[in-house]
C-alpha positions in Angstrom: -0.1 -0.1 0.1 1.4 3.4 -0.8 0.4 6.6 0.9 1.7 9.8 2.3 1.1 11.8 5.6 -0.7 15.2 5.0 -1.2 18.0 7.1 -4.7 19.8 6.1 -4.1 23.5 5.3 -7.6 24.8 4.6 -10.9 23.8 5.6 -14.0 25.3 4.5 -17.8 24.8 5.7 -20.8 26.6 4.4 -24.0 26.3 3.0 -25.3 26.3 -0.8 -28.3 28.5 -1.8 -31.5 26.9 -2.0 -32.4 25.5 -5.5 -29.2 25.7 -6.9 -27.8 22.7 -9.0 -25.3 21.0 -6.4 -22.9 19.5 -9.0 -22.5 23.1 -10.2 -22.1 25.1 -7.0 -19.6 22.4 -5.9 -17.5 22.9 -9.1 -17.8 26.6 -8.7 -16.6 26.6 -5.5 -13.3 24.3 -6.2 -12.5 26.7 -9.3 -12.7 29.9 -7.3 -10.7 28.5 -4.3 -8.2 26.9 -6.5 -8.6 23.7 -5.1 -6.3 20.6 -6.8 -7.3 17.9 -4.5 -9.6 17.4 -1.3 -12.6 15.7 0.2 -16.1 16.8 0.0 -18.5 16.0 2.9 -22.3 17.2 2.5 -25.2 16.9 4.5 -28.5 18.2 3.5 -31.6 17.5 1.2 -32.0 17.8 -2.4 -35.1 17.9 -4.9 -34.0 15.5 -7.4 -30.9 13.3 -7.7 -29.1 10.9 -10.2 -26.7 8.5 -8.8 -23.7 6.6 -10.7 -20.1 5.6 -10.5 -17.2 5.0 -12.6 -16.0 1.5 -12.6 -12.4 1.8 -13.0 -11.8 -2.1 -14.5 -14.4 -1.4 -17.3 -13.3 2.5 -17.8 -17.2 3.0 -18.0 -20.0 5.0 -15.8 -22.7 2.5 -14.4 -25.8 4.9 -13.6 -28.8 4.0 -11.1 -32.3 5.0 -12.0 -35.5 4.5 -10.8 -38.7 3.2 -12.7 -42.7 4.3 -12.3 -42.7 1.9 -9.0 -39.7 3.7 -7.3 -37.4 0.7 -7.8 -33.8 1.4 -8.4 -32.6 0.0 -12.2 -28.8 -0.3 -13.0 -27.7 -1.0 -16.5 -24.3 -2.3 -16.9 -22.0 -4.7 -19.2 -21.2 -8.2 -17.8 -19.4 -10.7 -20.0 -20.1 -8.3 -23.1 -23.9 -8.6 -22.5 -26.0 -5.7 -21.4 -27.7 -6.6 -17.9 -30.3 -4.4 -15.9 -30.7 -4.8 -12.1 -34.0 -4.2 -10.6 -33.6 -4.6 -6.7 -32.3 -7.8 -5.8 -32.6 -9.3 -9.3 -30.4 -8.9 -12.4 -31.0 -10.3 -15.8 -29.5 -10.1 -19.1 -31.3 -7.7 -21.8 -28.9 -8.6 -24.6 -28.9 -12.4 -26.2 -26.2 -14.5 -25.7 -25.0 -14.3 -29.6 -24.9 -10.4 -29.2 -21.2 -9.3 -27.4 -21.4 -5.6 -26.4 -18.1 -4.2 -26.8 -18.9 -0.6 -25.6 -22.0 1.2 -23.7 -22.3 4.7 -22.9 -25.2 6.9 -21.6 -25.7 10.7 -22.5 -28.3 12.7 -20.4 -29.7 15.9 -21.7 -31.5 17.7 -18.6 -31.4 21.7 -18.3 -32.1 22.0 -14.7 -32.4 19.5 -11.9 -35.5 20.3 -9.5 -36.7 23.2 -11.3 -39.1 24.2 -14.4 -37.7 22.6 -17.7 -37.3 24.6 -20.7 -35.8 21.5 -22.5 -37.4 18.1 -22.1 -35.0 15.7 -20.5 -34.0 12.7 -22.2 -31.4 9.9 -22.2 -29.4 8.1 -25.1 -28.1 5.1 -24.8 -25.0 4.0 -27.5 -23.9 0.4 -28.0 -21.3 -1.1 -30.1 -22.4 -4.5 -30.6 -21.2 -7.6 -32.7 -23.6 -10.8 -33.8 -21.1 -13.6 -33.1 -20.6 -17.0 -34.5 -19.0 -18.0 -37.7 -17.0 -15.4 -39.2 -19.1 -15.5 -42.4 -22.0 -14.1 -40.1 -20.2 -11.8 -37.7 -22.0 -8.3 -38.1 -20.6 -5.3 -36.3 -23.5 -2.7 -35.4 -23.8 0.8 -33.6 -27.2 0.9 -31.8 -28.7 4.2 -30.3 -31.6 4.7 -28.4 -33.0 7.5 -27.0 -35.8 7.7 -24.2 -37.5 11.0 -23.2 -39.7 12.0 -20.1 -43.5 11.8 -20.9 -43.9 14.9 -18.8 -42.4 17.8 -17.4 -41.9 18.4 -13.9 
């Protein structure tokens, strides 16, 4: 294990304005204070949140969404197949003869927790290949977009 002993030189404590975008506020604070590394701890409430993380081994983001029943949904790649996890269960949603080499999500949402001027949507892009005999292998790029059925 590699580590270094550090002395904390600066600590900040404050409060973000109500109804502001949390990620934008944190980004602005980091830029304004010229913070190059650090730790952030936040306590409070938000109107709306989207959770995700970066999988270091696959170098891809995994996003966790909720369905109409309030259950968390997670889409991710496992063994070159697209998988969805709902609650404690998980199932492949691509057939075994389709290999998914990349999976990316693009989210468009103008304001989180406020009145929208742009209809939110998410676009999923996958690079896939039909597997089998070389004669039948076919590479494809699949793109799918889903939008919200209502504005908040």
